[in-house]
N, C-alpha and C positions, 0 to 999 in steps of 0.2 A: 337551199341551192347555192352557192354562191357566187355572187358578181365578179365577172369578169373586167378588170381594170381596164386591160389595154389588148391591142392586136398579138403582142406578144406572148402574154399571158394565155389567150385563146390558143393560140400554136401551140403551145407548151401542153396544155391543157386536153389536148387531142389524144388520144390512145393508141401509142406507138403501133401497137401490137396490129391496131386495125388499116394501120398503113402501107402501101408495096414500097420496096426500095424505091421507084423512082419520086413515087411522094414524099418521101423522106429528104431524098435529095435535092429537090424543088424545095422544101422548106428550110433547110440547110441553106440553100443557094437565096434564096427570099431574103432569109433574116441577115445574111452576113453580108448582102449587097444594103442593105435597110441600114445595117450596125456600122459598118467600115467607112460606107460611102457618105451615107445623109446622117450620121451619129444620133439616130432615133431608133425607139424599139416599135413605133407603130407608123404607117402611112399614113394616118390621120391628122399626125402632128404634122407633117408637112404642109407648106401652102399649096396653092393650088396648080403654081407651075411648077414646083419640084415635086407633087407628088406626080403630074404626068410625064414627066422628064424620069420620076424612078420608075413608072410602071412601063413607059418606053426603053427605057435600057434594061428592064426586067425580060419583058419579050423579046428585046434584039440579042441576047445571049441565052435565050432558053430555044428549045424547040421541044415541041408537043410531043410527047411519049419517045424522045429519046433521050431530052435532057441539055445541061448544060453546054454551048459550044466550043467552049475553051475550059482552060482550068482556072478555079477562081482568083486565085494570086492575077493570073494575066488580066481576067474582069475585073476586077479590083482597079490597078492599074490603070487599065483603058479608062473605066468610068472616074475612078477618085483622081488620075491625072486632072482628068477632064475639070473637077469640080474644084481641086485646088487651084487652075489656072484663072478662075471665077473669081477667087476670095483676093 
């Protein structure tokens, strides 16, 4: 059995055929925000403060059973714009 090194590898290892379209969309959404706004491949690599902020943002723009509340690019602009202001 291969050891999984990070969350991104874990997410990629899940068989695509086992996921619903909404689950695939959530996976894309989660990875997109993590990679583009937090420049990480796993939330485990974030500080506790950044991890809380990341999951707050994930929950803010995702409605369970429905999907993202906005287009990914608009979400990225809102979240990453906030991140850029903090730097």
